[in-house]
N, C-alpha and C positions, 0 to 999 in steps of 0.2 A: 504493499500499500504506499502511495507517495506521502514523503513527508512534507507537512505543511507548516507555515509560520507559526510561532509561538505568540499568544497574546497575554498581555498582563492585565489582571485586574486588582481593585482596590478592595481591600478589607475582607476577602474571603466570601463574599456574596456576589452573585452574578449581577452586572449591571443591569442585566435585563429586567430583574425584579425592581430595579429602581427605576428604570427608563421605559418599562412597559412592553417591552419585546416579549415577555411571557405572557402576554394578555390573551389567553384563550386560544383555541385551535380549531381548524375546521374538522369535523368528524364524519366519517363516513360508515356505511353500514359495516356491521359485526357479522359474525358468523359461528355456529356450533358445528364443526365437521366431525363427521363419525371417524372413529379411529381406522385406519388401514387394517384390512383383514379381520374385523370384527365378526363375531358370529352373530347371524340373524338372532333377534329376540324371540323367545317362545312367549305364549300368552301370559301375561302377568309378571314378566322378569323385565327389568330396567334394560334400556338399551345403553351400551357403553360408548361414549362419545369423548374425544379429546377437544377440549373447549380452546376457542380462538377467538380473537376479537381484533379487528383491524381498525385503525384511524389513519386519516391521511393529515400530513402536515407538510404543505407545500408539495414539494416534488417527492417527498418521502411517505413510503407506507410503513408504518410502524404496527407490527403484530405482536400482541399479548399473547403469551404462553405460559404454561404453568409445570413445574416439576413436580407439583403435589402438595402435600400439606403435612403439618404436625401440630399436635395441640401441646401449648407450652403451659406448664403448671402455674396455677396463681401465685405461688412463690418466688415467680421468676421476674417480679416487677419491683425492685427496691424504690422506696418512697412511698409506698402504700402497702398496707397489710393484705395478705391474700385475701381476707374476707371483702375487704374494700374493692379490690380488683374482682372478684366473684360477683359483689354487689353491682358494680358498674356493668360486667357484661351480662348479667340477667337483666338489667335495665335496657339493655341495647338488645336483648333477644338473642344475645350470640354466646349464652353460657354453655360450656360443655362439662361433662363431669371431669374430665381429665385438664380442663383448662381453656386458655384463649387460643383459637384456632388460628394459626399462622399459614397464609398461603406462600408459596414460592414461586412467585412471578418472574418471568425473564420477558425481555422486548428485543425482538429481530427488527432492525432498522434497515430499509432498502430503497436506493433510489435509481435502480436500473444498472448501476455500475458497481455499487459496493453491497455487501451484505455485513452488517455488524451486529453482532449478538451482546448485549448487555446482562452479564452475569450467566453462570451455568447452572445453577442449581446446586441442591445436595447430593443428588444422584444415589439415593438410598442409604445416606450417612444418618439422616434424620427422618423420623417419622415414615409416612406413606409417600415416597419421593421415587424419582428415576424416570418420570415419564417426559421430559424434555426431548430426548431423541424419538420418540414416538410421535410428539407433536411436531417435531420439524418434519418428519417423514410425512406427515399430512400435507404438509405444505409443499412437499416434493423438493425439499431442501435436505442435502446431505451436510453431514458435518466437515466434510472437506470441501466445501462450497463456501464456507464462511471465510471471509476476508479478514475480519478482526474481532476480537472479543475485548469487551471493557469489562474489567473486574472492578466493582465499586469499593469492593474491601475484601480483605482475606480471612473472614468468618469462613467455617466450612460450607454452609449453606449457600454461599456466592459462588465457591470455586470447586466443589467437588466434582461437578460433571466434566471438569477440565482433565481430570486424572482418574476418573472411574476405570477399574481393572487394571489400574497401574501403567495405563499408557497416555500418549498424547492423543486427546480424542478430537483436536481441532487442527490437524496436521499443517494447514496451509494459512492458518490465521497468524497475524502480528496480535501479540497480546499486551495490553496496556493496563499498568497497576501503578498506583501513587507509589513513588519511591520511600515515602515515609513508612507506608504500611509493609513493603517489602524488606526495608530494613528492620522495622520492629518484628516481624514474623519469622524472620530467618535468625534472629538473634539468640544464641544459645542461653546466654544469661537470662533474656526475658522468658524464654521457655521453661528454664529450670525453676523459676520463681512464679510460674503461672499457675492457677488451679487447674483441677484434674479437667473440667469441662472444656478448658480451651486448648489441651494437648493435641487434639485432632486437628484444629486450625494449624497449629505450628507445624505437625508433621506434612498435613497437605501442602502448607506453603514451601517447605523444603522440596517436595515432591514437584511442585509447580515450576519452581525456578531449575530443577533438574531436567524437567522434561521439556520445557517451551526455551529453546535457543533464541526464539524469536521475541522473548519478553523484553516489553521496553518500560522500564522503571522512569515515570514521568514526574515531571517537577512542576506543580501547580496547574493553573489553568490553561488549556492549549486546544488547538483546533486537531480534530483527528482525520476529516475530511471536511470539506466545506459544508457548513450547516450542522456539524456534529461537533461538540464542543465539551471539554472537561470543566466541571463546575467543583471549587473547593467547599465541601461541606464537613471538614474535619470535626471530631467531636465524638462520634461514635466509636471510631477506632482513630489512631493518628494520622491516617491517610484515607480517612473516608471521602469520597466524591461522588458527585452527581453528574448526570449527562443531560445537556441540553440539546435538543433538536429543533431547528428553526429554519424556516423558508417561506418566502412569499409573504411575510407578514404575520405568518402562525408558528406557534412554538409550543413545546411540550418539554417539561423537565422532568427526568426520572431520578427521584430522590433517594432511592435506596432504603436505608434504615432509618431516615429522618423521622418517619412516622410509623407507629405500632398500633395495631386495632385495640379498640376499647379504650385504651390510656392517652391517647394522642388525636387530635391536637389540643384536647381540652386542658391539658396541665403539662408545663416543661420539667416538672420537678419529679416525675415518675420515669425511671429508668428500665433498662432490660438487663437481666444479670451479666450479659456478656460485654457490657460497656464497663471498662476498667477505669476511665477517667470521667466521673459523672459531672464534674464541674464543667469540663469542656463540652459534654454532650448537652448539657442544659444551656450554656451560652450559645451554642449555634442555634439551638431551636427557639431560644428566646429572641434572637434576631431574625430567623428566617421564617416563623410562623406569620409574625404581623405583616412583613413585607409580601408575603405569598398571598395573605387575604387582602392586603390593599390593592393588589394587583390583580386578582382574579385568576392567578396563574394555573393553568393545566397542569397536573401533576401525575407521574406514575410511581406508586409505591410497591416495594417488593412484596410485602407482607398484608396489605390490605386485601379485602375480599376481591376475588378475580373480576374483571381484569385489572384492578388495583389504579383505576382511573378516577381522579375527583379533584375537588379543589378545597383548600382551607378556606373557611367562611368566617367573618365574625357575626354572631347572632345573640343579640341583646347583652353585648358585652363579653361573651364567651366565645372562645374558638371552637368550631366544629368541623368535621368531614363532610363533604358534600359529594355525593358521588355524582360523577359526570354522566350527562345525558349523552351517551356515545353512540348508540345503536341506531340505524336506520335514520341517519342525518344525510343532508345534501352536502 
């Protein structure tokens, strides 16, 4: 993939949020496509489908895919008691006996010249996951047809699919990861001092570096191709990034783990157990949520209910998540 010029942005927040370039996005019809090779359903049995949703951002087609889901225990949200988290989930009609359901949404960005995948899913390392390859098959896209993979950060649920089966699963793709995350997750001292639940991420990070010679450890905000750029959203991890897609006056920002279901965006002092620097995570959300609400930014979020598309809105003085009206649009 051609190397394009680096762009500088002030303060770690995309200028588009300040100047309005993230205001809305043109949406097109979504689809729910049957999985390839699915057995015809018998009477009374559910039809197995692979969910897909597509939106148009200028010349780009962005397809929301999912690798699956996992239920995160109510104890995984520091800043609130498990009972408070469960109560909030119950009030939103999303409570499950095993916790808060997290989807693992990935996004394929295409413009006729490039295929760029944003994150690769946990690939069976967490919950009921591993569906991304099938979802790509439904689209008729093979993993060796992906030109680039942008990894928003090096937690296992965002990079597991890169190395599932102990191999390079995207052999022709250039891989983009923020240098701060690469440095952190491949540091033996950090690994030795980390809790058990982060050890899989450290191990996977070593495997990603070993198996992907085309890995580019990037510094700050930059273009990947024209209209696809990196946004600095550090906080959730040291090198947590988002991806902005914009063309023809329309835009979408994929914010990865800035927003978690049930607890966000209503409060910024609620965290996820994997966040090691809670002060940094809170500071970024404190800055990002009001700006996104003021601009009406169209957002894609990894763990929100599929397809993860929505907006942060201010309603009677409080922030809430508004699902985007994405289907069957002109």
